[in-house]
C-alpha positions in Angstrom: 83.1 67.5 76.4 80.3 68.3 74.0 80.7 65.0 72.3 80.6 63.2 75.6 77.4 65.0 76.6 75.9 64.1 73.3 76.9 60.4 73.8 75.4 60.3 77.3 72.2 61.9 76.0 71.9 59.3 73.3 72.5 56.5 75.8 69.8 57.8 78.1 67.3 58.2 75.2 68.2 54.7 74.0 67.7 53.2 77.5 64.3 54.9 77.9 62.8 53.6 74.7 64.3 50.1 74.5 61.7 48.4 76.9 58.5 49.9 75.4 59.7 49.2 71.9 60.7 45.7 72.8 57.2 45.1 74.3 55.5 46.3 71.2 57.7 44.1 69.0 57.1 41.1 71.3 53.3 41.5 71.2 53.3 41.9 67.4 55.4 38.8 66.9 53.4 36.8 69.4 50.0 37.6 68.0 50.6 38.0 64.3 53.5 35.6 63.6 53.4 32.9 66.3 49.6 33.1 66.6 49.0 33.1 62.8 46.2 30.6 61.9 48.6 28.9 59.4 50.6 27.5 62.4 47.6 25.5 63.7 45.5 22.6 62.6 42.4 23.6 60.6 43.9 27.0 60.0 42.5 28.0 63.4 44.7 29.3 66.3 42.2 27.8 68.8 43.3 24.3 67.7 46.4 22.4 68.5 49.6 23.5 66.6 50.6 21.6 63.5 53.0 18.8 64.5 56.5 20.2 64.2 55.5 23.8 64.0 57.7 25.6 66.5 56.0 29.0 66.3 52.6 27.5 67.1 54.1 25.5 70.0 55.6 28.7 71.5 52.3 30.5 71.1 50.7 27.9 73.3 53.0 29.1 76.1 50.4 31.8 76.8 50.5 35.5 77.7 53.7 35.1 79.7 55.6 34.4 76.4 55.6 38.0 75.0 56.7 39.3 78.4 59.7 37.0 78.4 60.3 37.8 74.8 60.3 41.5 75.7 63.0 40.8 78.3 65.0 38.8 75.8 64.8 41.7 73.2 65.9 44.1 76.0 68.9 42.0 76.9 69.9 41.7 73.2 69.5 45.5 72.7 71.4 46.5 75.8 74.1 43.9 75.0 74.7 45.2 71.5 74.7 48.8 72.8 77.2 48.0 75.6 79.4 46.0 73.3 80.0 49.0 71.0 80.2 51.5 73.8 82.7 49.6 75.9 84.8 48.7 72.9 84.9 52.4 71.9 85.8 53.3 75.5 88.7 50.9 75.3 90.4 53.1 72.7 92.1 52.4 69.4 94.4 49.4 70.1 95.7 47.6 73.1 95.2 49.3 76.5 98.3 47.5 77.8 100.4 49.0 74.9 98.9 52.4 75.6 99.8 52.3 79.3 103.4 51.2 78.4 103.8 54.0 75.9 102.6 56.6 78.5 105.2 55.2 80.9 107.9 55.6 78.2 106.9 59.2 77.5 106.9 59.9 81.2 110.3 58.3 81.7 111.6 60.7 79.0 109.8 63.6 80.6 107.9 64.1 77.3 104.6 65.2 78.6 103.6 66.7 75.3 104.2 63.4 73.6 102.1 61.6 76.2 99.2 64.0 75.7 99.5 63.5 71.9 99.4 59.8 72.5 96.2 60.2 74.5 94.6 62.2 71.7 95.5 59.5 69.2 94.4 56.5 71.4 91.1 58.1 72.6 88.7 56.2 74.9 88.2 56.3 78.7 91.8 55.4 79.6 93.1 58.2 77.3 90.6 60.7 78.7 91.6 60.1 82.3 95.3 60.1 81.4 95.0 63.3 79.4 93.2 65.1 82.2 96.0 64.0 84.7 98.7 65.0 82.3 97.3 68.5 81.7 97.1 68.9 85.5 100.7 67.6 85.7 101.9 70.4 83.4 100.0 73.1 85.3 101.3 72.0 88.6 104.9 71.9 87.3 104.7 75.7 87.0 102.9 76.3 90.3 105.2 77.6 93.1 102.6 78.1 95.7 102.0 74.5 96.6 104.1 71.9 98.2 105.1 68.6 96.5 102.6 66.6 98.6 99.8 69.0 97.8 100.6 68.7 94.1 100.6 64.9 94.3 97.2 65.0 96.1 95.8 67.4 93.4 96.9 65.0 90.6 95.4 62.0 92.4 92.2 63.9 93.0 92.1 64.9 89.3 92.5 61.3 88.3 89.7 60.2 90.6 87.3 62.9 89.3 88.1 62.1 85.7 87.5 58.4 86.4 84.2 59.1 88.2 83.0 60.9 85.0 83.9 57.9 82.8 82.5 55.1 84.9 78.7 56.0 84.7 78.9 55.9 80.9 80.6 52.5 81.0 78.2 51.0 83.6 75.0 52.3 82.1 72.3 49.6 81.5 74.3 46.9 83.4 71.9 47.1 86.4 69.1 46.4 84.0 70.8 43.3 82.7 71.4 42.2 86.3 67.7 42.8 87.1 66.4 41.0 84.0 68.5 37.9 84.9 66.3 37.5 88.0 63.0 38.7 86.5 63.2 36.5 83.5 63.7 33.4 85.6 60.8 34.4 87.9 58.5 35.1 84.9 59.4 31.6 83.6 58.4 30.1 86.9 55.2 32.1 86.9 54.3 30.7 83.5 55.1 27.3 84.7 52.7 27.7 87.6 50.0 29.0 85.4 50.5 26.1 83.0 50.4 23.5 85.8 47.2 25.1 87.2 45.6 24.7 83.7 46.8 21.1 83.5 45.4 20.1 86.9 42.2 21.9 86.1 41.9 19.7 83.0 42.6 16.6 85.1 39.9 17.6 87.7 37.1 17.4 85.2 34.5 14.8 85.8 35.0 11.7 83.7 37.9 11.5 81.3 40.4 14.3 81.5 40.4 16.9 78.7 43.6 15.7 76.9 43.8 18.9 74.8 43.6 21.2 77.8 46.0 18.9 79.7 48.6 19.0 76.9 48.1 22.8 76.4 48.8 23.4 80.1 51.9 21.2 80.2 53.2 22.9 77.0 52.7 26.3 78.5 54.5 25.2 81.6 57.5 23.8 79.8 57.8 26.6 77.2 57.8 29.3 79.8 60.3 27.5 81.9 62.7 27.1 79.0 62.2 30.6 77.7 62.6 32.2 81.1 65.7 30.3 82.2 67.3 30.8 78.8 66.7 34.6 78.9 67.9 34.8 82.5 71.1 32.8 81.6 71.9 35.1 78.7 71.4 38.2 80.9 73.8 36.8 83.5 76.4 35.9 80.9 76.3 39.3 79.2 76.4 41.1 82.6 79.5 39.2 83.7 81.1 39.7 80.3 80.7 43.5 80.4 81.7 43.9 84.0 84.9 41.9 83.3 85.7 44.3 80.4 85.0 47.3 82.6 87.2 45.9 85.4 90.1 45.6 82.9 89.6 49.1 81.7 89.5 50.4 85.3 92.7 48.5 86.1 94.4 50.1 83.1 93.2 53.6 84.2 94.5 53.0 87.7 97.9 51.8 86.3 98.2 54.8 84.0 97.3 57.2 86.8 99.7 55.6 89.2 102.5 56.0 86.7 101.7 59.7 86.3 101.7 60.3 90.1 104.9 58.3 90.6 106.7 60.1 87.8 105.7 63.5 89.2 106.9 62.4 92.7 110.3 61.2 91.3 111.0 64.2 89.1 109.8 67.1 91.3 
């Protein structure tokens, strides 16, 4: 329990600092790396980027670029953190094999062996199964409750243990879902600002300012691509992790169902 609280505390601290740190990194990269004078003609960031210089071209995307970059860094940070957390929650080995081994121990009425298997496997499935098995052994000795009451107690215990595991698994996923929309909208905002700049250049009396026109178009296209790419990555990672959590939840339900059914059959 202590290690679980420590893990949750670390996750909460990590989540709180990811966005501000990502913003600082994005601004530093934008102004000092992408905006470095060496990326532009005449060694001056006010001039056009050197042909073929990708960093200078992105810098021309304007102030929206570091905001989208912050969102991208946040997506990458949360994705890496979720990958390791959910993999650890999956336990040591195959969840399917673990559930089958628990069924075998229950069929042999070897509750102690099933609990030992949970300790060895670890992860969310093992935590929920172990909690249910401990309740199982306690209710076997209880003579004050009916069989139906005992079954309800085991089922309730499984649901409570599951509800304690799910928040840890689903943490930061709402942020990924939100970023998938925000990144696209920020890209569109950058597109609008770039087009406004382009049309302003075309509205000048006489010949249009070709530099301002090209800058506005570049800003529009860069922000569009950057925003859509970040939003797409957030959607992919969100769906990837929710699918893994659904598989874990299914395994938890299957293991819990087996424990309840075994108790019902043997008592």
